[in-house]
C-alpha positions as CSV (number, residue, x, y, z in Angstrom):
1,M,62.0,85.0,110.0
2,L,65.7,85.7,109.8
3,S,67.3,86.5,106.5
4,K,68.2,83.7,104.1
5,D,71.8,85.0,104.4
6,F,72.0,83.3,107.7
7,A,70.7,79.9,106.6
8,Q,74.1,78.4,106.5
9,S,75.2,79.8,109.8
10,R,76.0,77.4,112.5
11,V,74.7,78.3,116.0
12,V,75.7,76.4,119.1
13,I,73.7,76.4,122.4
14,V,75.4,75.2,125.6
15,D,73.1,75.0,128.7
16,D,73.0,72.2,131.2
17,V,69.2,72.6,131.6
18,V,67.9,70.5,128.7
19,A,64.5,72.2,128.6
20,N,66.2,75.6,128.1
21,S,68.6,74.5,125.3
22,R,65.8,72.7,123.5
23,L,63.5,75.7,123.7
24,L,66.2,78.0,122.2
25,E,67.1,75.4,119.6
26,S,63.6,74.9,118.3
27,S,62.9,78.7,118.4
28,L,66.1,79.5,116.3
29,K,65.3,76.7,113.8
30,A,61.8,78.1,113.5
31,F,63.3,81.4,112.6
32,G,65.4,79.9,109.8
33,L,68.6,78.9,111.6
34,R,68.4,75.2,110.6
35,D,72.0,74.5,111.5
36,T,71.5,74.9,115.3
37,I,73.1,72.5,117.7
38,S,72.5,72.2,121.5
39,F,74.6,70.6,124.2
40,S,73.6,70.0,127.9
41,D,77.0,68.5,128.7
42,S,79.5,71.4,128.9
43,A,82.6,69.2,128.6
44,I,81.4,67.6,125.4
45,A,80.3,71.0,124.1
46,L,83.8,72.5,124.7
47,E,85.5,69.5,123.0
48,W,83.2,70.0,120.0
49,L,83.7,73.8,119.8
50,Q,87.4,73.4,119.8
51,H,87.4,71.0,116.8
52,N,84.5,72.1,114.6
53,P,83.5,75.3,112.8
54,W,80.7,77.5,114.2
55,N,79.5,81.0,113.8
56,L,77.7,81.9,117.0
57,L,77.7,80.4,120.6
58,L,74.8,81.0,123.1
59,L,76.4,80.1,126.4
60,D,75.1,79.6,129.9
61,L,77.5,80.4,132.8
62,D,76.1,78.5,135.8
63,M,77.0,74.9,134.8
64,P,79.0,72.0,136.2
65,A,82.7,72.1,135.3
66,P,83.6,73.3,132.9
67,N,81.3,76.2,133.6
68,G,80.6,79.1,131.2
69,F,83.6,81.1,132.4
70,D,85.9,78.1,131.9
71,I,84.6,77.7,128.3
72,L,85.2,81.4,127.7
73,R,88.8,81.1,128.9
74,S,89.3,78.0,126.7
75,L,88.1,79.9,123.6
76,A,90.0,83.0,124.4
77,G,92.2,82.6,121.2
78,R,89.3,82.7,118.8
79,D,88.5,85.6,116.5
80,R,85.8,87.4,118.4
81,S,84.3,88.9,115.3
82,S,84.1,85.7,113.3
83,N,82.9,83.6,116.3
84,P,80.9,85.8,118.6
85,I,79.5,84.5,121.9
86,I,76.3,85.6,123.6
87,I,76.0,84.8,127.3
88,I,72.5,83.8,128.3
89,T,72.4,83.2,132.1
90,A,70.5,83.6,135.3
91,L,73.7,85.1,136.8
92,N,72.7,88.7,136.2
93,D,74.9,90.4,138.9
94,S,77.3,93.1,137.6
95,T,80.4,91.0,138.6
96,S,79.3,88.0,136.5
97,R,78.4,90.3,133.6
98,R,81.7,92.2,133.7
99,T,83.8,89.0,134.1
100,G,82.0,87.4,131.1
101,L,82.6,90.3,128.9
102,E,86.2,90.6,130.0
103,L,86.8,86.9,129.1
104,G,85.7,87.6,125.6
105,A,81.9,87.4,125.4
106,N,80.3,89.8,122.8
107,D,76.9,90.1,124.4
108,Y,75.0,89.3,127.6
109,L,71.4,88.4,128.2
110,S,69.8,87.6,131.5
111,K,67.2,84.8,132.1
112,P,64.3,84.6,131.7
113,V,65.0,85.8,128.2
114,D,62.6,87.7,125.9
115,L,62.6,85.6,122.7
116,P,62.2,88.5,120.2
117,E,65.2,90.2,121.9
118,V,67.2,86.9,121.6
119,I,66.4,86.8,117.9
120,L,67.5,90.4,117.5
121,R,70.8,89.8,119.3
122,V,71.4,86.6,117.4
123,R,70.9,88.4,114.1
124,S,73.2,91.3,115.1
125,N,76.0,88.9,116.1
126,L,75.5,86.8,113.0
127,Q,75.8,89.9,110.9
128,L,79.1,90.6,112.6
129,S,80.3,87.1,112.0
130,Q,79.3,87.1,108.3
131,A,80.8,90.5,107.7
132,T,84.1,89.4,109.2
133,L,84.2,86.1,107.3
134,G,83.4,88.0,104.1
135,L,86.2,90.4,104.8
136,H,88.6,87.5,105.4
137,E,87.6,86.0,102.1
138,A,88.0,89.3,100.3
139,N,91.4,89.6,101.8
140,R,92.4,86.1,100.7
141,T,91.1,86.8,97.2
142,L,93.0,90.1,97.1
143,E,96.2,88.5,98.4
144,Q,95.9,85.7,95.8
145,R,95.5,88.3,93.0
146,V,98.4,90.3,94.4
147,R,100.5,87.1,94.4
148,E,99.5,86.3,90.8
149,R,100.2,89.9,89.7
150,T,103.5,89.9,91.5
151,A,104.5,86.6,89.8
152,Q,103.5,88.1,86.4
153,L,105.6,91.2,87.1
154,S,108.5,89.1,88.3
155,Q,108.4,87.0,85.1
156,S,108.2,90.2,83.0
157,Y,111.1,91.7,84.9
158,S,113.2,88.6,84.6
159,A,112.5,88.5,80.9
160,L,113.8,92.1,80.6
161,V,116.8,91.2,82.7
162,R,117.6,88.3,80.4
163,T,117.2,90.6,77.4
164,L,119.6,93.1,78.9
165,C,122.1,90.4,79.6
166,R,121.9,89.0,76.1
167,A,122.3,92.5,74.7
168,S,125.6,92.9,76.5
169,A,126.7,89.4,75.6
170,Y,126.1,90.0,71.9
171,R,128.4,93.0,71.9
172,D,131.3,90.9,73.3
173,S,133.0,87.6,72.4
174,E,131.1,86.0,75.3
175,T,128.0,84.0,74.7
176,G,124.5,83.8,76.2
177,N,125.5,80.6,77.9
178,H,128.4,82.3,79.6
179,I,126.1,84.6,81.5
180,V,123.8,81.7,82.5
181,R,126.8,79.8,83.8
182,I,127.9,82.8,85.9
183,G,124.5,83.0,87.5
184,E,124.2,79.3,88.2
185,S,127.7,78.9,89.6
186,A,127.4,82.1,91.7
187,A,124.1,80.6,93.2
188,L,125.9,77.3,93.8
189,I,128.7,79.1,95.8
190,A,126.3,81.3,97.7
191,R,124.3,78.3,98.8
192,A,127.4,76.5,100.0
193,Y,128.5,79.7,101.8
194,G,125.3,79.5,103.8
195,M,123.3,82.4,102.4
196,S,119.5,82.4,102.5
197,S,117.5,80.9,99.7
198,E,116.2,84.4,98.8
199,W,119.8,85.7,98.6
200,V,120.9,82.7,96.5
201,E,118.0,83.4,94.0
202,L,118.9,87.1,93.9
203,I,122.5,86.4,92.9
204,R,121.4,83.8,90.4
205,Q,119.4,86.5,88.6
206,A,121.8,89.4,89.3
207,A,125.2,87.8,88.4
208,P,124.4,87.5,84.6
209,M,124.3,91.3,84.5
210,H,127.9,91.6,85.7
211,D,129.3,92.9,82.3
212,V,126.3,94.9,81.2
213,G,128.5,98.0,81.2
214,K,130.3,96.7,78.1
215,I,127.3,98.0,76.2
216,G,129.0,101.4,76.6
217,I,132.4,100.4,75.3
218,A,133.3,101.2,71.7
219,D,133.4,98.3,69.3
220,Q,137.0,98.9,68.2
221,I,138.1,98.4,71.8
222,L,135.6,95.7,72.9
223,L,136.1,93.6,69.8
224,K,139.8,94.3,69.2
225,P,141.5,90.9,68.4
226,G,144.9,91.9,69.8
227,A,146.2,93.3,73.1
228,L,144.8,96.6,74.3
229,N,147.1,99.6,74.6
230,D,147.1,101.6,77.9
231,E,144.5,104.1,76.8
232,E,142.2,101.3,75.4
233,R,142.7,99.4,78.7
234,R,141.8,102.5,80.7
235,L,138.6,102.9,78.7
236,M,137.7,99.2,79.0
237,Q,138.1,99.4,82.7
238,E,135.3,101.9,82.8
239,H,132.7,99.2,82.0
240,P,132.1,98.5,85.8
241,R,131.1,102.1,86.4
242,I,129.0,102.2,83.2
243,G,127.2,99.0,84.3
244,Y,126.6,100.5,87.7
245,S,125.2,103.7,86.2
246,I,122.8,101.6,84.1
247,L,121.6,99.4,86.9
248,A,121.7,101.7,90.0
249,D,118.6,103.7,90.8
250,Q,117.2,105.3,94.0
251,H,114.0,103.2,93.4
252,A,116.0,100.0,92.6
253,S,114.6,96.6,93.5
254,E,116.7,94.2,95.5
255,L,117.6,92.5,92.3
256,T,118.9,95.5,90.4
257,A,120.6,96.8,93.5
258,M,122.6,93.6,93.8
259,A,123.2,93.6,90.0
260,A,124.6,97.1,90.2
261,E,126.8,96.1,93.1
262,I,128.2,93.1,91.2
263,A,128.7,95.2,88.0
264,L,130.8,97.7,90.0
265,T,132.9,95.3,92.1
266,H,133.4,92.0,90.2
267,H,136.8,93.3,88.9
268,E,138.1,94.4,92.3
269,K,140.8,92.1,93.8
270,W,141.3,90.9,97.4
271,D,144.7,92.6,97.6
272,G,143.4,95.9,96.4
273,S,145.0,95.8,92.9
274,G,141.7,95.6,91.0
275,Y,139.5,98.2,89.4
276,P,137.6,100.6,89.3
277,N,138.0,101.7,93.0
278,G,140.9,99.6,94.3
279,L,138.8,98.0,97.0
280,S,140.4,95.2,99.1
281,G,139.3,92.4,101.4
282,H,135.9,92.7,102.8
283,Q,135.5,96.2,101.4
284,I,134.4,94.2,98.3
285,P,130.8,93.0,98.8
286,L,130.3,89.2,98.9
287,S,128.3,89.2,95.7
288,G,131.3,90.8,93.9
289,R,133.8,88.4,95.4
290,I,131.7,85.4,94.4
291,V,131.2,86.6,90.8
292,A,134.9,87.4,90.4
293,I,135.8,83.7,90.9
294,C,132.9,82.5,88.7
295,D,133.8,84.9,85.9
296,V,137.5,84.1,85.8
297,Y,137.1,80.4,86.1
298,D,134.5,80.3,83.4
299,A,136.7,82.4,81.1
300,L,139.6,80.0,81.7
301,R,137.6,76.9,81.1
302,M,135.7,77.9,78.0
303,P,137.3,78.2,74.5
304,R,137.3,81.5,72.7
305,P,138.2,82.5,69.2
306,Y,141.5,83.9,70.5
307,K,142.4,81.0,72.9
308,A,141.8,77.4,73.8
309,A,140.1,76.3,76.9
310,W,142.4,75.7,79.9
311,P,142.5,72.1,81.2
312,V,140.7,71.5,84.5
313,E,143.9,71.2,86.6
314,K,145.5,74.3,85.2
315,A,142.4,76.5,85.7
316,Q,141.9,75.2,89.2
317,A,145.5,75.7,90.1
318,F,145.3,79.3,88.9
319,I,142.3,80.0,91.1
320,R,144.2,78.4,94.0
321,E,147.3,80.4,93.6
322,Q,145.3,83.6,93.4
323,A,143.8,83.1,96.8
324,G,144.6,86.2,98.9
325,K,145.7,88.1,95.8
326,H,142.8,88.2,93.3
327,F,140.3,86.2,95.2
328,D,138.8,85.9,98.7
329,P,140.8,83.0,100.2
330,E,137.8,81.7,102.2
331,L,135.8,81.5,99.0
332,V,138.6,79.8,97.1
333,T,138.7,77.1,99.8
334,L,135.0,76.7,99.5
335,V,135.1,76.5,95.7
336,E,137.6,73.6,96.0
337,S,134.8,71.4,97.2
338,L,132.4,72.6,94.4
339,Y,134.5,72.1,91.3
340,E,132.8,68.8,90.4
341,Q,129.4,70.6,90.4
342,I,130.8,73.6,88.6
343,E,132.2,71.4,85.9
344,T,128.8,69.7,85.5
345,L,127.4,73.2,84.9
346,Q,130.1,73.9,82.4
347,H,129.2,70.8,80.3
348,E,125.4,71.2,80.6
349,L,125.7,74.8,79.5
350,S,128.6,74.5,77.2
351,D,129.0,76.9,74.2
352,C,130.2,74.1,72.0
353,P,130.7,70.3,72.2
354,Q,133.8,69.4,74.3
355,T,135.8,66.3,74.1
356,D,138.3,65.6,76.9
357,P,138.0,68.3,79.5
358,R,141.5,67.6,80.7
């Protein structure tokens, strides 16, 4: 009697001699393999094998087309460990044996068969099948747990990122909604620019950290109500480097690497007159060029204690006239087609109720 572990295993017998297939089928069922199916028509058998699950195939070779070799060729793409095949045939010459094994058979028995040996070979191959299926299931379970744990870590990481963003916003006159708007508008531009969905999501999460370096700027400078003097301006212009030093790390994730890149470069200008490194043109990474437009446009359109919000036409005209100077001209052209969506974000994530945006 075979182990109860094999009770659910499906064994298929294909032999054009009905007496042979029935003898094997009844013998296997007597040994506990209740889910045993036999076919004497090889064409019907092949069709069934290609569209139904099975664990072990006992296959004759010398049959009308398709013969056993044809069936082996048709099943060549199967997982040999999950779906083993034992050839049981009267063709016991070395060429037939070698060909059958080369075409993917796991085992080979010559007729007339010794029934106890058949049972031993069946058990051995079913053990292989079950072990492989068990391994596949364990891998699926592990992969699911990894995905769940990765999602948990991602959520925790995103929460820490949001906390860091809020911490920098609270030290400035900016608001929490400002950093959210920057992330959403940067993602909008990146998507329209044709970046991958993964890159779009990265900049959505990374862009809100653009001014995290302001954490390192003294309050008397950061919160000064009037104009900064030259020394104060020089110190203020250190915040990109401070932000980069906070976010950059040799073991950085893709998210923090992009956030560090944005923090360092979002005050650079297309014509090279920006800071901290005086980069120009495509020396400025795309992420920094995108956030530069988002940051300036948002600052112009939102009211602050020290200024009123600029009207739509004035803010958009400023962005347009800074094409090739402050901003990447290609991005400025692209943003022209996105202003309606950006303005929708402005209102949905507004810091305070607005009346006429014009």
